[in-house]
N, C-alpha and C positions, 0 to 999 in steps of 0.2 A: 076485481078486488080493489078496495080502496088502498091508497098509499098509507103506510104506517107513519105515525107522527114521530118526531124526534124523541118526545117524552116516552112513547111506547118502546122504541128501540132501546133507549137508555135503561128503562125499568126492567124490561124483559132480559136484557143482557146482564144487568146487575143481579137479578134474581137467579139466573143460571149460574153466575159466578159464585154467588152466596151458597147455592145448593152444593156446588162442587167443593167449596171450602168446608162446608159442614160435613160432607161425606168423608173428606180426608181427615178432618179433625176427629170425627167419630171413630176412626180406626184406633185412636189413642184415648178414647173416652172423653173427648173435649168438644168444643164448639168453635165456630168462626169468631164469635165475640170474645171468647177467652183467648184465642190465638192472637187476635188483634190487640187485646189489652197487654198480653205478654210482650209483644213486639214494641209496644208503646212505652213500656217501663224501662228506664235506664238500668241495665243489668249490674252496674257497679254502685251507683249512687242512690238508686231508687228514684221515684218520681212522686211529687206531691199529688195527693188524690184530687185536689181541686184543678190541677193542670191536666189530668188525664181526660176528663170529659171533653173539653174543647179540642184537645189534641186528637181525640178519636171521633169527634162529631157525635157524641152520645149525650143523651139527656142524663141528668144526675140520678134519677130513679133507676134507669136501666143500668147505669154504671154501678150503682150501689149493689144491685142484685148480682151483677157479674162479679164484682170484687168479693162479695160474701161467698159465692160458690167457689171462687178461686182460693179463698182462705180456707174453706172447708176441705178442699182437695189437697191442701198443702203446697200450693203453688206460690203463695205470697204470704208475707207477714206485714202487718201495719204497725208502724212505730211513730211515736210523737215527733213532730217536727222540732228539732232543737232550736231553730230560729224563731218559731212561732208556736207556742204551746197549744194553740187552738187547732193547729193543722196536723195532718197525718202524712207521713211519707210511706209509700207502698214499696216494699223491697221484695225481690224475687228470692225464693228459697233455692237450694241446689236443684230440686226437682223442677221448680219454675224456670230456672235457667236452661235445663235440659229441654223442657217443652217449648221454650222460646226458640231454641235452635231448630226444633222440629217445625214450628210455625213459620220461621223464616225460610226454611228449605221448601215448604209448600208454596209460599209466595214466589220465591225465586224460580221454582220449576214452572209455575204458571207464566211468569215473565219470559223465561227461555222458550217455552212452547209457542208463545205469541210471536216472539222475535224470529223464530224459525219459520213461521208461516206467513208473516206480514212484512212487507218491505219497510226499510228504514224511512223512506219518504212517506208512505202511508201512515206509519206510526207517528211521525212528526205532525202530519196533518191532523190525525186524531187528537193528539195532545193540544194542538193549537185550537181546534174546535172546542174541546173540553174547557180550555182556559178561557176562551171567549164566552162560553155559557156561564162559567163561574163569575166572570167580570160583569156580565150583563145583570146577573142576579144580585151580586153584591153592591152594584152601583144603582140598583133600583131602576134599571132601564127597561124592564119588561112590563111591570105594573106600577103605576104611579101610586104614591102614598096619599094622594088627595082623596077626600071622601066624595063618593058619588052622590 
């Protein structure tokens, strides 16, 4: 059997994590994307909608759909930004805050389970490798930007 590429290992691992999170979120009629958005919104001050996309690594069209569903489910309310009339601040409703706590507990339980099964040294190595991958990509060290 051929050795699996780093890309394959990362994608298949993330797909498995995503499936697990969606199964847990589904128990409360939610999704991983909604849970991630809930965790990304400041529970006290709210968060500018324009800041959410970059914070979550989501494209604006996907984020718009997610926010629309969240608003329909009563998890958030959108209010005009008092500092910039063109912008919108996304605030959690009491139900949104409750679901945010559920989402956080799901993420923390995942972390705990991994920490119980993987040594601190291996976790640090994993984090170092992930950091290196991000740095290589961000610094355009894998593919040049020159035209072929």
